[in-house]
C-alpha positions as CSV (number, residue, x, y, z in Angstrom):
1,M,60.1,3.5,130.0
2,A,61.9,2.0,133.0
3,R,59.9,-0.1,135.4
4,K,59.7,1.1,139.0
5,F,59.6,-1.1,142.1
6,Y,59.3,-0.9,145.8
7,Y,61.3,-3.2,148.1
8,D,60.9,-4.1,151.8
9,T,63.9,-3.9,154.0
10,G,62.0,-5.3,157.0
11,A,62.2,-2.0,158.7
12,E,60.7,0.1,155.9
13,K,59.4,0.0,152.4
14,V,61.7,1.8,150.0
15,G,60.9,3.1,146.5
16,P,60.1,3.6,143.9
17,V,63.4,2.6,142.5
18,S,64.2,1.4,139.0
19,G,64.7,-2.2,138.1
20,T,68.4,-1.4,137.3
21,E,68.8,0.0,140.8
22,L,67.3,-3.3,142.2
23,V,69.9,-5.2,140.2
24,R,72.7,-3.0,141.6
25,L,71.4,-3.4,145.2
26,R,71.3,-7.2,144.8
27,A,74.8,-7.2,143.3
28,S,76.2,-5.1,146.2
29,G,74.5,-7.3,148.8
30,E,72.2,-4.6,150.2
31,I,69.2,-6.8,149.3
32,S,69.0,-10.5,148.5
33,D,67.0,-12.7,146.2
34,E,64.6,-13.2,149.2
35,T,63.8,-9.5,149.5
36,W,60.2,-8.8,149.0
37,V,59.4,-6.5,146.1
38,R,56.5,-5.2,144.2
39,R,56.0,-3.2,141.0
40,A,54.9,0.4,141.5
41,D,51.7,-0.4,139.5
42,S,50.9,-3.5,141.5
43,S,49.9,-4.3,145.1
44,T,51.3,-7.8,145.1
45,W,54.6,-8.4,147.0
46,R,56.8,-11.3,146.0
47,P,60.4,-12.4,146.5
48,L,63.0,-10.7,144.2
49,H,64.1,-14.0,142.7
50,T,60.6,-14.4,141.2
51,V,60.7,-11.1,139.4
52,N,62.0,-11.1,135.8
53,L,64.8,-8.4,135.7
54,S,66.5,-9.6,132.5
55,E,66.0,-6.3,130.7
56,E,67.5,-4.4,133.6
57,E,70.3,-6.9,134.0
58,E,71.1,-6.4,130.3
59,E,71.1,-2.6,130.7
60,E,73.4,-3.0,133.7
61,R,75.9,-5.1,131.7
62,N,75.7,-2.9,128.5
63,P,74.6,0.6,129.5
64,G,73.8,3.1,126.9
65,L,75.6,6.4,126.4
66,F,73.0,8.4,128.2
67,T,73.2,6.1,131.2
68,L,77.1,6.2,131.2
69,L,77.0,10.0,131.1
70,K,74.5,10.2,133.9
71,R,76.4,7.9,136.1
72,S,79.7,9.7,135.6
73,G,78.2,13.1,136.3
74,L,79.1,14.4,132.8
75,L,75.6,14.6,131.5
76,G,75.2,18.3,132.4
77,P,78.6,19.4,130.9
78,V,78.0,17.4,127.8
79,L,74.6,18.9,127.3
80,L,76.0,22.4,127.8
81,L,78.8,21.7,125.3
82,V,76.3,20.5,122.7
83,L,74.1,23.5,123.3
84,G,77.1,25.8,122.9
85,L,78.1,24.1,119.6
86,V,74.5,24.5,118.3
87,L,74.4,28.1,119.2
88,F,77.9,28.7,117.6
89,I,76.8,27.0,114.4
90,I,73.6,29.1,114.3
91,V,75.6,32.3,114.8
92,A,78.3,31.2,112.3
93,I,75.6,30.5,109.6
94,G,74.0,33.9,110.3
95,A,77.4,35.6,110.0
96,I,78.2,33.8,106.7
97,K,74.8,34.8,105.3
98,V,75.6,38.5,106.1
99,F,79.3,38.6,105.4
100,W,79.7,36.2,102.5
101,P,80.9,38.9,100.0
102,V,83.6,40.0,102.4
103,L,84.6,36.4,103.0
104,L,84.7,35.8,99.3
105,V,87.0,38.8,98.7
106,L,89.3,37.6,101.6
107,F,89.4,34.1,100.1
108,I,90.3,35.5,96.6
109,F,93.1,37.6,98.2
110,W,94.4,34.6,100.0
111,I,94.4,32.5,96.8
112,L,96.3,35.3,95.0
113,A,98.8,35.7,97.8
114,K,99.5,31.9,97.6
115,A,99.8,32.0,93.8
116,L,102.2,35.0,93.8
117,K,104.6,33.5,96.3
């Protein structure tokens, strides 16, 4: 599970945000290594440069498929497509169970038509 943090902008305390979001904020210059942060499950504030964010930095460099889909906004459409395919397969299997004799006769006629050409 992703770690959550709060950070202090000087004017307000912001959070919780993920460690990956902290890495992004630091890279964009919105916060610095001197920004005070604390873990969501802690009350101790400390400078960002003292927090080990190596896992989050690695995730930022090499994001997983789920993260890429989420960032690109394609997660919803991809999930709908997968759900549609699953439903199609379920219906197709049900139709094959019911109509297999008809499909077998059609296949035999198709083979015969090919053989007689």
